[in-house]
N, C-alpha and C positions, 0 to 999 in steps of 0.2 A: 584737176587733181586736187585733193584736199591739202590744206596747208600743213606744215610741220608742227608737231606738238612742242611745247616749251618745257613742260615739267609734269611731274606726278601730282595728282590732286592733294596728296598728303603733304607736299612741300609748300602748298599755297593756302590750305584751309585747316581749321582745327580738326582734330581726329574724328569727332563724331560726324561732322558734315562730310568729310572726305570719305568715311566709310559708307555713308548713305549714298553718295554718288557712285562709289565702286559697285555697290549692290544694284544700282540702277544701270550699270554698264558703262559708266564714265570713269575711266581710270587716269586719263591725262588731260591736260588743258591746252588749248591753243593760246598763243601769245596774247591775242586780244582779250580772251577771257581773264587771263591773269592780270592784265592792265586794268580791265574794268573792275575786277574785284578790289584791287588796290585803290582805285579812284573812289569807289563807293565807300570803302572803309575810311577813307580820309575825310569824308563828309562833304565832298564836292558834288554838285549837281552833275550828272553824268549822262551822256548820250552814247549808246552802243550801236555802231553801224557794222553789219556783217551780213553775208549771204544767207539764203534760206537753208535751214537745217544744220547750221554750224554751232548752235548752242548758246544763243543770246539769252534764252530763258535761264539756263543754268548759271550764266555769268552774273545776272542780277539777283537771282534767287539765293545763291550761296551765302553772300554776306548778310542777307535778310534772315536766313535760317540761323546763322551764327548769333546775330543779335537776339533772335527769338529765344535762344537757349539761356540767355543771361538776364532776362527781364520778366517782371510780372506786370509791366505796363502794356496793356494790349488795347487795340491792335498795334503791331509794329509797322505794318505796311498796308496801304490800300493800293491794290493793283487794278488799274482800269484797262479793259479791252474795248475796242471800238463798238462791239455789238454784244448783246446778251448771249447769242449762240456761241460766239467765240470765247466769251468768259467761262461759260459752263464747260465748253470743250477743254479749255486749258486747265480748269480746276483739277481734273484727273491727273494731269502731268505734274502739277504742283504738289498734290497730295502724295504722289508716288514717292517723293522725297521727304515731304513734311511728316507723313505718318510714321516713317521709320525713326524720326527724332522726337516724337511726342509733340510736334508743333501742329497746332490746329489751323486749318484753312477752311473757310466757309464762303459760299457765294451769296450775294445780296442783290436781288433783282425783283422784277415784278412777279416772278413765279415762286419766290421764296415763301413757304407756307407760314401762317401765323405762329405755329409751334416753333419753327426754325428761327423766326424773328425774335421770339421771346428768349430762346436760348442765346441767340447772337447778342442781344442787348444785356442779358443778365450775366453772361460769361463770354465776353468778346474773344474772338479767335485772334491768333497772332497775325494771320494774313486774311484780309478781306478782299474778295475778288468781286468786281462789279463792272458797271459800264457808265458812261457819262450821263445818259438819259436818267438813270436811276439816281445818280448823285444829285443831279439838278432838282429832281422832284423831292428827294429826301431832305435836302438842305432847307427847302421851303416849309415842308409839312411834318417832319419827324424830328422832334427835339432830341430824342435818344440817339438818332444818327449824328446830329451835330455834336453831341457830347462824345460820341464814339470817335469821330474823325479828329477831334481836337487832341486826342492822345497819340495819334499815329506819327511815326518818324519819317516814313518814306511814302511818297506817292509815285507809282510806276505807271508810265504810259507806254503800253506795248503797241507796235505798229503805228507810231505817232505821225508817220507821213500822211495818214488818213485825214489829219486835222488841218487841211489847207482850205483855201477858199472860204465860203460862207460857214461851213462846219468849223473851220479853224477860228473864225471870228467868235462863234458861239463858245468854242473850247477855251479861248483866251479869257473870256469873261467868266466862264464857269470856274476856271482855276483862280481867278481873282476873288470870286465868291468863297471858294474853299479856303483861300489864304486869310480870310477874315476870322477863321476859327483855328487855323494851325499854320505854322510856317515850316513846311516839310522840306526834306531833301528830295529833289526830283531825280528820277531815272527814266530815260526814254530809250526806245529801241526802234530800229527800222532796218529793212534790207534794201530799200530803194529810196534814196534821198540824195539829191545833188548838192545841197548846201546845208549840211547838218548844223553847223555852228550858228549861222545866221538865222535859220528857221527856228532852232531851239530858243534863241534869244527872243525872237518875235513872239513865240507861243508862251514861253515860261516867264518872260519878263525879266530875265537875268541871264548872264553868261553861263555856259555849261562846258565842262571838259568833254571833248569828243574823243572816243576811243574807236579807231578804225580797224576793222578786220577785213578779211578777203571778201570781195563782192561776189565771187563766183559761188559754185555749188559743187557738191560731191556727185560723182557719177557722170556718165556720158549723156549728152543731150544732142539730139539731131533736130535741127530747125530747118523748116522748108517754107518757101514762099510759093503759093499756087494761084494761078489766075485761070479760072474756067472760061472756056471760049464759047461754048454752045449752050450753057445753062446758067441759071442764077447762082450766086454764091451760097444761097440758102439751100438749094438743091445739092450743091457740091458738099456742103457741111453734112447734110443728111446722108449722102452716099458714103462719105468717109466714116460716119458713125456706124452705118450698116456694115462696112468692111471690118471695123473694130469688133463688132458683135460676132461676126462670122469667124474672126481670128482669135476670139477669146481674150481680147485686150480691153482693159478698163479705160474709158474715154470720157473726158469732160469737153463739152461743146459750149463755148462762150459766145453769147450774143449781147448786144447792147440795148435790147428792147424786149418787153414782155411779148409783144406781138410775134416777133420773129422766133423767139424760143418756142412758142406754141406751134408756129408753122412748121418748124423743123421736126418737132415731136410728132405732129400730125402726119407728116410725110412718112416717118418711121412706122407709125401705127398703121397707116393704109397699106404698107408693104409687108405687114405681118410681124413687125419687130416691137410692137407696143409693150409686150410683157418684159422686154429686155432693157427698157429705157424709161426715163421719167423726167419731169420738168422741175426745176428748182428756181424760184423767183420770188421777189417781193409780191405781196398781194395774196399769196397762198397762206393758209393757216399755219401757225407754228408747228402743230402736230404733223401736218402734211409734209412740211419741209424736213422735220426731224426724221420722219419715216424714210424719206428719200435718202438722207445722209446715211442712216443706219443700213438701209438695204444695199446701198452702193458699197459701204465698208464691208458688209458681210459677203458681197459677191452675188447677191440675189438679182441685181441688175448690173449691166455692163456700161451703160451710157447714161449720163446726166446732162441735160441741156439746161444751161444756167445763164442767168443774167449776172452782173457783178456780185451777186450775193455770195458766191463761192470764191471770190478773189482772195479773201483774207484766210488766215491760217486754220480754219476749222479742219480737224483731222478727219478726212474721209477715206483713209487707208491708201492702198497702192493705186496710183494713177499712172498708166503707161503712156497715154496720148492726150494732148490738148489740141482741139480744133478751134481756132479763132475765126468765127464767121464774119467778123468785121475788124478793121484795124483799130486797136484801142486808142482812145483819145490822147494818151501820153505814153512815153516809153516806160515810165514808172508802172503804169497799169499793165503794160505788156509783161514786165518782169514779174509782177505779182501773179499773173496767170501762168507764166512759164514755171514759176516756183512751185506750182501744185504738182508737177510731173516728176516722176523718178525719185521721190523722196526716200525710198527704201534702198537706194543705191543701184537700181536696175537702169538699163538704158531707157531714156525717155524720148518721146517724139512730140514735136510741136509743129503744127501745120497752120500757117497764117494764110487765110484766103483773101485774095485781093479782088476788089470789085471794079466798077467803071468810074468811080469818083476820082477827082484830081489827085488826092493823096495816094490812092492805090496806083494810079498811072505813073506817078513820080517814082514810087518804090519799085515798080515793075522795070522801069528804065535804069534805076540806080539801086539795085538790091544791096550793094555793099554799104550804102548809107543807112539802110534800115538797121543793120546789125552793128554798125559802128557807133551808134548813139550811146549817150551816157544818161543816167538818171537826171531829170530836169530839176532845177532849183524850184522850191516851193515857196509860197508866201500866203499871207492872210492880211485882211484889212482890220486893224484895231479900231478904226473910227467909222465902222459901218453903223450908221445912225439907227437903223431899224433894229439890228441885233443888240446894240449897246443899250438902247432904250428899254427893251424888254428885260434885259438882265439887270438894269438899274431897278426896275420894279421888283424883280425877283430878289435882289439884295435887300429891299425894304421888307420883304416877307421873311427872308432868312433871319434878319435881325434889324432893328431900327437903324436907319442910315444917317451918318454924319458927314458933313462936307469935308472934314479933315482927312477922311479916308480916301478921298477921290482926287483924280488928276484934274487939271483945269478943263479939259474937254468934257470929262464926266460931270463936272460941276455945272457946266452950261446945259447939258442934257437934263440934269437934276432940276434946274430952275425951269426949264421948258416943260418938263413933266408935271411940276407943281402948278405952273400957270394953266396947264390944260386940265387940271383937276384930277390927275392920276395919282398924285402924291399930296399928302397934307403935312405941313410943318408944325411941329409941336415942340417949342423950345429949340434945342439944338438938333433935334431929331426929325427925320422925315419918315412918315408911315404911309402905307399904301391905302388908297381910298377904295370905295366900292367900285367906282368906274375903273380904277387901276387894276383891280382883281379881274374885272371883265376883260380888260385889255390883255392881261397876262395869259389869258386862255390861248392867245395866239403864239405863245412861246413853244417852239418845237426845234430841237437841235438839228433835225434833218428834214428838209423839205417842208411841205405844208402840214400844219397840225390838223387840217380839215380833210377827212377821208370819208368816202361813201362806202357804206356796208353793202355787200352784195348778198342778197337773200333769195332763197327759193320760195315758191308760192306757199309752202307749208310753214314758212318762218325759219327754216334752217339757215345758219350762217355759212356761206360759201367762202367768203374772203373779203377783201376790201381794196379800194383803189383811191389814191390820193387825188384831190382836186388840184389843179384844173384838168388833169389827165382824164378823170372820170367823165368829163363832158364829152370828150372825143370818143370814148370807148363804150360808154354805158347809156347813150341816148336811146330813146324808145326805138325798137325794132333793130337795134345793133346786134350783130352776131358776136358773142363774147366767148373766147376760148379760155378754158380754165383747167389746167392739169391734163390736157389732152381731150377733154370733153367740150362739146359746144352747147351754148345756150343762146336763147333769144331774149333780149331785154324787153320786158312787158311795160315797165314804168320806171321813171326816175324822179324821186321826190327830193328836191334839193333842200327844202325846209327841214325835213327829217334826216337828210343825207342817207337815203336808202334807195337802192336799185333792186327791183324784183325781176328775177330771171326764171326761165323754164327750159328744161332740156329740149334740144331740137336736133334732128338728123341733118346737119349742115356742115359736115366735115370738109366739103369741097367748096365752101363759101366763106368769104370774109366781107366785112364792111369797113369803109374808111370815111370818116367825117370830112366834109369840105370845110376849110377854114380860111379866114381872111384876117390879116394882121396889118394894122396901120399905125406906125410909130409917129409920135409927135413930141418934139422937144419942148417941154413945159418951161424950163428955165436953164439958161446957160450959166454955169458957175465958173468956167474957165475955158479958154480957147487959145490956140496958137498953132505953130508949125513944128513938126518933128521930122527930120530928114526930108524936108521939103513937102511933107504931107500935112494938110490941114486937119486938126482934130478939135473936137468939142467935148467937154465934160459937163454933165448937168443932169437934170431930172427928166426922165423919159417916160411918157405914157404910151402904153401899147394897147 
């Protein structure tokens, strides 16, 4: 059940903003929205935790809109979404309110045209919508962007639970780079986070006020655990998707690998349901993924088989059913996938398929424990040497670097980078060298910066695949599935990072590379016992 409202929007917001919200269909506020607005107005860094579809965006946007009405200093806010697709998707939602108030909102990413960029620099919008990858590149290479962000008051991180692990380490240093130009007030939001105060302090570098809303969701949700007995879980997922097509239900099928998403779609295609379904995964072209999203939203297709690319809040319209073909690695990820269903208030259905692995066997025997879980606490490693070193080089490109700006740990890295010839010291400042710029090409906020382009024999670009995964899937004579079609790899040129493929009639065939891994501990940095179990921490070569 939805939570109780606390007050009319007119009692909490200035008249113009309240009127814009009413025209958008928001007439009353939940208590957490009221508390979040007060916290942001007071100037405190604020973290908003509430369930999917309960209005976190309106909670942080309302005070930003109020400030935008009273200032000529723009931009007022930089809103960062985890991905370019999500940023562009949410821009429409922001503009639905901003346009009614004469507040300008623009998107800034790799697809922003030269004309739009000129307008953006010459007449900055009140709200700049972007993504971390773009901010990282623009800080290094676009002086007008550095001037732009130096005037912003707020930096908003939506879905900030995404920034854990290695991506979180990157984000920690990206925010430190940003803070060299502006000391913003941070606002962050999440629907699934077990330790919001601790995680926010780790990421933001300072304490934040946490505003807690309901963790639940609106509408009825039916959740089912299924264990197929006489067929694979991939065949079960395909059969459930087929049933949804026949019943006229819109269904998302989640898998955790490119290969299995293509296998499930191929099964649907072989049974004559190919026109009613599509694949959505990384490695497909941006236009292809966008077409799938729009076709699903318009009802032209009923089923999308997706990797985690659709976990985040891109609006793909009504979703009635989610089929999870494997157990998500964390309960947070499970909640993200569940959150895609029934967002328009209709009854939603979630089918979690269990396999023969130990985790599935455990939850088959103890199903109550599957649903009794809470969002896990998240963390990140601030002293990830590989990540920190690359961002130290990036800092030197953003603006010449001084030791006084850095922590003792960062100073040690600075000296090591200078000794290796990646940085040059001139007076009090450190500048990047030619070797440092070459090293900086390794900087990628997500995964490997090295990707193999997949091309057809006539030179057409089909998609891409990151290294080292490309070695397993794009070796010569491999059968490569792409968007439901099958190709045979004719050649793989690692020096040019290009794989050439040609169409082949091999829908009933797959290839799987044999692999051998041999770990070797290069250096033991620490060892001991925890709970009676010996552990070692060190440098590992695989």
